[in-house]
N, C-alpha and C positions, 0 to 999 in steps of 0.2 A: 321664429320657427327654425331657421337654418342653424342658428347658434345652438339651440337646444338639441338638434340632431347631431351636431358635431360633438357636443358634450357627451351625449349618450354613446356615440361611437368611441370616443376617447376612454370612457369608463369601461366599455367592453374590452378594448385592447389591453388596458391595465389589468383587468381581472384575468384575462387569458395569460398574459405574461406572468402574473403572480402565481397562477396555478402551475405553470410549467417550471418556474424557478423553485417552488416548494417541493416538487416531486424529486428533483435531483440536486440542484445547487445548494439550497439552503440547509437541508438536513443531511447529515452524514449517514448514509445507509449501510456503511461497512461496520459490522459488529466489532467493537474495540479497535476501530481504525485509527484511534488516537493513542493506542498502546498504554492506556492508563490502568487497565485491569490486569492484575497478575494473581495467580493462586498463592496460597501459603507456601506451596512447594516451589515457588519462583517460576512457574510455567505461565506462558502468555495465554490469557483467557480468550476463548473463541477461536483460537488458532491451533492448528496441528503443526508440530515441529519435530525435528530430530534432536532437540535439546533434552538433556537428562541431568538436572542439577544435582541429584543425589546418587547417581551411578558412581561406581568406584573403580573403573579400569585405570591403567597407568597413563592415561591421557585425559585432557580436559573434555568433559561432556556437557558442561553448562555453556552452550555455544550460541543460544538465543537468549540474551541477557536483558534484564530490567536495568535501565540506565537512566540516571538523573540528568544527563546532558541532553535535555529535550528542547525541541523548537517550540512546542506548545504544551501546556500543562506541566505535570511533574515528571513524566517518564517518556522515554523513547525505547525502541527495541534496538539492541546492539547485536550484530551478527559477527562472530569471530571464527576464523579458521583454526582448527585444533591440531593441525599437522596430519590428520587422518582423512577427514571428509569436510565438505563445505556445509555451513549452517544453512538451514532453510526453514521457512514457516509458510503455511498456506491457510487460507480462510475461504470456505465456500458458504454462500448465503443466498437467500431468495432475493429476487429483484423483479420489479414490475415495469420499470421504464428503462429504455436504452440510453445509457450515458454517452456523452461525447468524449470525455476524458477521464482518466484516473489521475488525480493530483496528489501531491505529497511533498514532504521535505526530506532531503537526504544529505548526508556527509559521509566521507570515507577516507581511510588511509589505505591506499592500495600498495601492495608490493609488486614491483616490476610491471609486467604486462598482464596482471590479474584483472578479472572482470567480476562485477557484481550486477544483480539484475532485479527488476520489479516487473512482473508480468500479470496480465489480466486476460481471462477467457470468459466470454459470455456464452451461455447455453440456452437452448430452447429444446425441451423434451430430451434432455441428456446429450444433445449434439452440440458441438462447438459451432457457433454461428458468427462470432466476431471476436477480435482479440487486439491486444496492444502490448508493447514492451519498451522498457527503458534499460539500456546497458550502460553501466558506469565503467569507464576505461581509464580514468585518471583520478587522482586524489582530489577531494573537495574539503578544504579546511573548515569552512563554516557552512551551516545549513543553507541549502539551495533549493528553491522550489522547482519541482519537475511537473510537467504536464505530459501525460502519455496519451496520445491520440488513440482512440478505439475505432477500429474499422466499422463501417456502417453498411454491411451487406444485408442484414436482417432488421426489420422494424420491431420484431417481437423477441423478447427474452424472458426467461423465468428464473435464472440464477446466474451467479458470477463466481469465479474462482480467482483469487489473487495469490500469487506465489512470489515470495521474496527469497533470494538466494545470495549468500555471502560469498566471499572469495575462496580460492583453493590453492593459494601459494604461500609458502613460508619464506620469510626474508632472513637476513643474517641475524644471529643472536636472538631468535624467536620473534622477530618483528613481523608478525603475521598480518594479513589483511583484516581490517576492521570496517564495518559498515553499519551506519545508524540510519533508521527510518522512523519518521514521525508524521502524524497528522494526515493520514491518507483520507481522501474523500473523492466522491464521484461528482463530476461536473457535467 
């Protein structure tokens, strides 16, 4: 009888752990968080950005680029500084459970003391209730995993906003800051 009770308790704990893991860890809730989907116009699907591949001013405007140098899958997003303004992309989406971390893979070639960033804000009824950020302040030659802890002030959330920002410095002979991001996920 005692062994049967222990088995039932074990099954209940496994079921609870499985449900919690499925809500956040196993499934990637970030629309196009793996950066695999791009439009025919070379725009990053599900993300808003300041990139304009077909604009024609006297400076580069395709600054959030589809790049085959990916950590996972076929593509990553590459953010480049165009000597005028920093590249950025943001994705706002619904969320029903509060994540602990925003994870992902990054690499970058930074010029001088430049900085790149990945930020997340969690909302409840249009109010920011929790957040987290990662700042890149040195070059990273190969993809490195990042875990961005998200504050835990509120137990309820209804949406999230992720914003990625590239650098804002120009180096010698056009050696501008470059920043790659791939395979973002909530943990």
